Structure formats: structure tokens, C-alpha cells
C-alpha positions as CSV (number, residue, x, y, z in Angstrom):
1,X,-36.2,15.4,-72.0
2,X,-37.8,18.4,-70.2
3,X,-36.2,19.5,-66.9
4,X,-38.8,20.1,-64.2
5,X,-38.4,22.3,-61.2
6,X,-38.8,20.4,-58.0
7,X,-40.3,22.3,-55.1
8,X,-40.6,21.5,-51.4
9,X,-44.3,21.4,-51.9
10,X,-44.0,18.4,-54.1
11,X,-42.6,16.5,-51.2
12,X,-45.7,17.0,-49.2
13,X,-47.8,16.1,-52.3
14,X,-45.8,12.9,-52.8
15,X,-45.2,11.5,-49.3
16,X,-43.5,8.3,-50.6
17,X,-39.9,8.9,-49.4
18,X,-38.7,6.6,-52.3
19,X,-40.2,8.9,-54.9
20,X,-37.5,10.5,-57.1
21,X,-38.6,14.0,-56.3
22,X,-37.3,13.7,-52.8
23,X,-33.8,13.1,-54.0
24,X,-34.0,16.2,-56.2
25,X,-35.3,18.3,-53.3
26,X,-32.6,17.0,-51.0
27,X,-29.9,17.7,-53.5
28,X,-31.2,21.3,-54.2
29,X,-31.5,22.0,-50.5
30,X,-28.0,20.7,-49.8
31,X,-26.6,23.0,-52.5
32,X,-28.6,26.0,-51.3
33,X,-27.6,25.4,-47.7
34,X,-23.9,25.1,-48.7
35,X,-24.2,28.4,-50.5
36,X,-25.9,30.0,-47.5
37,X,-23.2,28.7,-45.2
38,X,-20.5,30.2,-47.4
39,X,-22.3,33.5,-47.5
40,X,-23.0,33.4,-43.7
41,X,-19.3,32.8,-43.2
42,X,-18.5,36.1,-44.8
43,X,-20.3,38.2,-42.1
44,X,-19.3,38.9,-38.6
45,X,-21.5,36.5,-36.6
46,X,-20.8,34.1,-33.8
47,X,-22.8,31.3,-35.5
48,X,-22.8,31.3,-39.3
49,X,-24.3,27.8,-39.5
50,X,-27.4,28.8,-37.5
51,X,-27.8,31.9,-39.6
52,X,-27.6,29.8,-42.8
53,X,-30.2,27.3,-41.3
54,X,-32.5,30.2,-40.3
55,X,-32.3,31.9,-43.7
56,X,-33.0,28.5,-45.4
57,X,-36.1,28.1,-43.2
58,X,-37.3,31.6,-44.3
59,X,-36.7,30.7,-47.9
60,X,-38.6,27.4,-47.6
61,X,-41.5,29.3,-45.9
62,X,-41.5,32.0,-48.6
63,X,-41.6,29.4,-51.3
64,X,-44.5,27.6,-49.6
65,X,-46.3,30.9,-49.3
66,X,-45.8,31.5,-53.0
67,X,-47.3,28.1,-53.8
68,X,-50.3,28.5,-51.6
69,X,-51.1,32.0,-53.0
70,X,-52.5,33.1,-49.6
71,X,-49.7,35.3,-48.3
72,X,-49.3,38.7,-50.0
73,X,-45.8,39.1,-51.5
74,X,-44.2,36.1,-49.7
75,X,-40.9,36.5,-51.5
76,X,-40.6,40.2,-50.5
77,X,-41.6,39.4,-47.0
78,X,-39.1,36.5,-46.9
79,X,-36.3,39.0,-48.0
80,X,-37.3,41.3,-45.2
81,X,-37.3,38.5,-42.6
82,X,-33.9,37.2,-43.9
83,X,-32.5,40.8,-43.7
84,X,-33.7,41.0,-40.1
85,X,-32.1,37.7,-39.3
86,X,-28.8,38.8,-40.8
87,X,-28.9,42.2,-39.1
88,X,-29.6,40.5,-35.7
89,X,-26.8,38.0,-36.3
90,X,-24.3,40.7,-36.9
91,X,-25.7,43.0,-34.3
92,X,-26.6,45.9,-36.6
93,X,-30.4,46.2,-35.9
């Protein structure tokens, strides 16, 4: 059996909420958010959960930009935005 990568874009292409890809995306997002929450908890910020949510939003946007192919260097720009979010959260801008 071949393992396929499930992307958030597949959820928009397959709007049926009972489609199996939604469960895969939800599971992957849950794991990623848990990891981001652990990482955000290691920096000096008043609200690590919001920081993790914000970084996940940037990640999702960068991945969507990559799939669309319209944004120049969406992953690099996403890293820059995430870095700014982290710097702002810890007050080191």
C-alpha cells in the first residue's frame, strides 16, 4: 500500500466531511499543533497557546501558497512571518 501525503488543500477539493482525508488532515494538524504548543512553551511568552495557533495558521497559509504556485517562496516567507510572530511574542523585535 502506498502512503499518500494529505494536505489541507485536499480538504477544500473534497468538501464531504465524511471523506477519509479529513480524518488524516485532522490527525496531522493535531500532532503539529501539539508540537508547536510544546515548542511555544519553551519560550518566554505570556500566551504560548496563541503563539502556537498563530504559527500553525502561518504554516497552513504557506502550504496553501505552495500548492497554488502564485506566491514567490511561500515557505521562506512563512518562516519569516513565524519568526516575527515569535519575536513579537517574546518581546525581542
